N, C-alpha and C positions, 0 to 999 in steps of 0.2 A: 379180039382185044377186050371186049366186054366179058367174054367168058373167063378170061384170065383174071379179070378184076373180080368178078363174082366168085371165082374159085378161091381167090386170095382172101376174100372178105371173111369167110367163116374161120379161116386160120388165124386172122388178126385178133379175134376175141373168142377163142375157143371155149372160154368158160361160159359165155352167153349162148354161143351157137350150140354147143354140145350139152348145155344144161338140160337135163331131163325135164320132163313136164312137171314132175313132182317138185322140182327146185323152184318153180315160180310161186310157190306157196309163201305166205308171210313168215318172217323169222320169229323165233321165240321172243318174249317180252324183254328178258334180261339181255339178250344180245342186241336187241333193238335199242334198248336204253343205253347200252354200252357205246353204241355207235352214235347215238343222238345227243346224250347229255354233255354239258360243257366240262372243261378241265377244272381241278381244284384251285389252281392259281387264278382262274378267272371268276371264281365265285365271289359274291359280295361280302360274305362273312369273313373270308380269308383276307380280303382287302381291308376290312374294318379292323381286324385283329392286328394286321401289320401296322395300320395307322395308329392304333392305340399303343402298340409296342414302341413305335417311334416317338410318340408323345411322352410316354413314360421314360424312355431313354433320355430324351431331351431334358425333361424335368430333373431326373436323377443326375444327369451330367451337369445341369445348371447348379443344383445344390452341391454337388461334389466340387465343382469349380468355385462356388461361393465359399465352401468350407476351406479348401486348400489355399485360397487367396485371402482368407480372413485372418491369418496369423503369419508371423515370421518366427522361424525356429532355427536353432543352431546347437550343435553338439560341442562347440568350443566354448564351454562355460564351466564354471566351478564355484564352489562355496568359498566365500571370503569372510574374514573376521579380523578383529583386533588381536594381535599377538603382542601382549605386554611383556616387555623385558624387565626382569627383576635384577638389579645390580646393587652392589655395596656403595654406600656414600662415604665410608671411612675405611681405613685399613685396620686389620686386626686378625686375630686367631679365632677360627670358627670352633666353638665349644659345643654347639648343639644344633641338630637338624631335625625339624619337626614335621616334615612332609616327605612323601615318596613320589616317584613318577606316577603320572596319571591320576593323582589324588585330587578330588574336588575340595576346594577351599572357598571360604567367604572373605570378602574384603576386610582387611584389618587383621587377618589371622597371622600370627607370628610364624614365619617360615624358617628363618635362620637366626641364631644368636651368636654374637661376637663377644669375646672376653671383654667385660666392661671395666676391669680393674684400673687400667691406665686412665681411662676417661673419667672414672669416678674421682681419682686423685686430682686430675685437672679441673674438675668441677669444684671440688672443695677449695683448691687454691684460688680459682677465680672468684669464688664466693668470699674468701677472706680479703682478697684485693679490693673487691667491691665495697666491703664494709670499711676498710681503711680509707678508701677514697671518699666515702660518705662522711667519715669523721673529719678528714682534712677539709672538705668543702664546708662543713658546718663551722669549723674554726675560722676559715677564711671569710665566711659570711658574717661572723661575729666581729672580726677585725675591722670590717668596713665602717660601721658606725663609730667605733672607737677612734679610728683614724680620722674620721670626719670631725669629731669633737676636738681631738688634739690639734687638728689643722686650724680650726677656728680659734682655739686658745693661743696657739703659737702666733697667729697673725695679730691678734689683739695685743698680746704681750709685746711683740716686736714693735708694733706701732707705738705703744706706751713707752718702751725703752727709747725709741727714737725721739719722742717728744721730751722725755726726761733728759736725754743727752743734750738736746738743743738748749733746754733751760739751764742745764749745768754749765754749758759753755758761756751762756749769757752771765750767769752768776760768777763764774771764774773770771770772765773778762772785767766785770764790775769790781771784783776784789783786786784784780791786777791794776785797774785804774786807781783804786783807792790806795793800793800799796805804792804805786808810782807817785801819787800825790804826797803820801807820807815820806817817801824818799826825798822828794824835792824839798819838803818842809825841813826834813832832818839835815839835808845838805845846806839849806839856807841858814839854819840854826848853827850848824857847824862852822860855816863861813864867818858868821857873826862872832862865834866863840873864839875862833882862831884870830880874828882881827882884834877882839878885845884882849886876847892873851898877848898879842904883839904890843898893843898900847900899854897894857899893864906892865909888860916887861920894861918898857922905856921909863915908865913912871916909877917902878920899883927900883930901877937902877939910879934914878935921881932921888930916890927916897921921898917921893911925893905921896906915895900911898904906902899902906902897911903891907907887910909880907902876907898877912892873912888875906887881904883882898886879892893879892897876886895869886895865892894858892887857890882861892875860890875861882879865879879866872882860869887857872890851869885846869882845875877839876871840871869846870864848865866846858873847856875846849876838848878835854878828853871825852867827856860825856857826849858832846856834839859829834865827835868823830865816831864814837861807838854807836850813837843813834843813827848816823848815816849808814854804818855797816849793817845795823839791824834792819833799817828800812830797806836797804838794798837786798838783803836776804829775804825779807818779806816779799818784796816785789818779784824777786826771782822765783820764790815759791809760788806766788800768785800766777806768774807766767807759766810755771810748770803745771799748775792746776788747769790753766786754760788749755795747754797742750794735752793734758790727760782727758779733759772734757771733750776735746775734739776727737781724741782717740776713742773715747766711749761712744761718741756719735757715729764714728766710722763703724765700730763694732755693732752698734745698734742698727745702723742702716744695713749692714751685711746680714744680720739676723733677720731683719725685716724682709730683705730680698729672698733669703732662704725660706722664710715663712710663706712668702708669696708663691714658692714652688710647691707648697703643700697640696694645692688642687691637682697638680700633676701626680704627686705621690698618691693622692686620693684615687686618681684614675688608675695608677699602677696597682693600688690595693684592690680596686674593683676588677681590674683585669685578672689579678691573681685569683679573685673569688670566682670569676667566670671560668678561668682555666681549671680551677678545682671542680667546678660543676661539669665541665667538659670531660675531665678525667673520670668523674663518676659515671658519665654516660658511656665512656669508652670501656670502663671496667664492667658496666652493666651489659654492654654488647659482648664482651669476652665471656661473661657469665652465661648469657643466653646461648652463645655459640658452644660453650662447654656443655650446657644442658642439652642442646640439640645433638651434639656428638654422643652424649650418653644415651639419648633416645635412639640414635641411629645404630646402636649396637644390637637392636632388635629389628630385623628386616621383616616387614609385613607385606602381605599381598595387596597390590594396588587396586585390584578389582576381584570380583567373584568369578571363579572359573576353574579350569583344570590345569594342574601343574604338568609341564612338559619340558623336555630337553634340560633336565637338571644336570648340572656339571659340578656342583659344590659337594664337598664331603667334610665330615668332622675332622678337625686337625689341620685343615688347609688354611694358609694365610692368604687373605684376599686384599685387593687394592681398590681404591676408589674408582668407580666406573666399571669394575669387572663384572661381567654378566654371570649370574649364578644359575638362573632358570628362567623359564617363560611361563606366564599364566594366560590361558586363552579363555576369553569370555564367550561362552556359548550362548548367552542370552542376547548378544548383539552381533548377529551375523547377517550377511546379505549375499546376493548372487552377482558375480561379475561375468557377463555374457559378452563375448567378442563377436558381434554381428558384422557381416560384410557391409560395406558402405552402400551397396545397392539395396540392402534390406532396411535402411533407415529412412526411406522416403516418406512413409506414413507413420513412423514411430515417434511417439512423444511421451513426456512424463505423464503419469497417471493412468496409463493403459493397463488393463488387467493382464496378469501373467499366470500361466500354469507351469509349474516346475516338476519335472520327473527326475527322481534321484536314482542313479545307477546302483548305489550301495544297497538300498533296501526296497527299491521299486515303488516307494510311496510317492504320492503327488501332493504338492503344496501350492498354496495360492499366494500371490503377491502382486506387486504393481511396479511399473517402471518409475524409478526415482529420478534418474538423471542420465544424461549422455555425456561421455567424456569430451573434453575440449580439444583433443587431438587423437590421432590414430595410435594404435599400440606400437607401431614401428617408430614413432617419434620418441617414445620413452625407452627404446632399446639402447644398449650400450653403444652401438654404432648405427646411428640413424641413417637411412638411405639418402644418398645425394643424387637427385634426379637430373641435375645439370651436367650430365655426361653424355658422351656420344653413343654409349651402348645401353641407353635407357629402354627398359621393357616394362610396359604397364602391367601392374599387378593389383588385383582387387584388394584394397586395404580393409582391415578390420578395426572397428571402433569399440572400445569397452563401454558397456551399458550397465549401470548399477540398478539392480532389482532388489527391492526390499520385500521381506516376507510379511504377511499379515500378522497382526499381534496374536501371540499364542501358537503360531504354527510350529515352532520348535520347542514346545513345552516339555517334550520328553528328551530334549537335547540329543537327538539322534544325528543331527547334521554336524559335520566337522569341517573346518576350513580345509580346502584342497579337494573335497569330494567332487566328482564329475556329475554334472546335471545336464538336463536338456530342457531349456525353457521354451515356452510358446507364448509369444506376445500377441495378444488379440488386437490387431489394428482395426478390425471392424467387428462389431458385435451383432 
């Protein structure tokens, strides 16, 4: 059993058992070092390099993260600006066109001229009407003080006529009373004369008196009768004078009442003067309108900019409000960027913006001016109605207005509608 074990032993490690004596000598240095030195991954320098690389990667990653989270960007953005529509304010025939498409113009430049002949005639007619109204107003103004003097004179004269008529009535009544007294006296004298005639008739028949005395009595009786008739006529005339005096009083009182309406007539005269003044103002307004219409025959540029979308031609008849062309002011433009609602968390007005323009590749600087009050979908023709059963949440976009720094578009390279990519630096 031991022999078999011993016999098997040398075969178990033949390299050692069979190694010649010379193989027990030390190995060369390079081979010894190869078997004894540590691996490269276990060396301290390698570990330090790995550690430094990790630190560098962390630092670079941190700054990369800081950079990519320091701004919000979108490609759903474009240049915006004021597109001023130029339209006619009057109707007429176009006789001259002073601009062409894409021509730069200054504010106040005459763009289109309309035939001014009809409007010149209307202006001259309005000018004449205004002069006529001014003359009528002057005349009405002069009439007012004249009417006032006449009114006062009429009142004074009518009051004097009334007083005179009343005095005339009193005088006529006194004359009538005197005439009645004379009539009574004449009647009494006539009665006496008639009685004397009867007595003298009896005496003359008895021949107690002379015929001459009887004739005298007869003449006295006839004179008495005539005196009665004369006194009665005088009394009737005096009565008529009283009636006439009363009529004159009635007429004077009527004239006085009419004269008292003179203040109303004065108000009427003043109202006519005011109406004349109002007519002057109306004619002045017509004259101003005619002058404006004459000025409107020359259509001018409302702002400085570039003419675009011109549709008018010489010989065309235009109507009020008809659009003729557009003028785009390239000095007043901005950026409208439609950011996702999730990008607005840290965005606020005043933040710095870098804008890259696709058309020329240039970069411009600006700042956030304002954020719209509603999402862009709310301004669409058919706004979404979320109160439905098939609602699907969609990230909305909100328009953000970005203004350029002064002088950024000094070469007027930007045009409304150009695509841009803005970067809003939410953290500096």
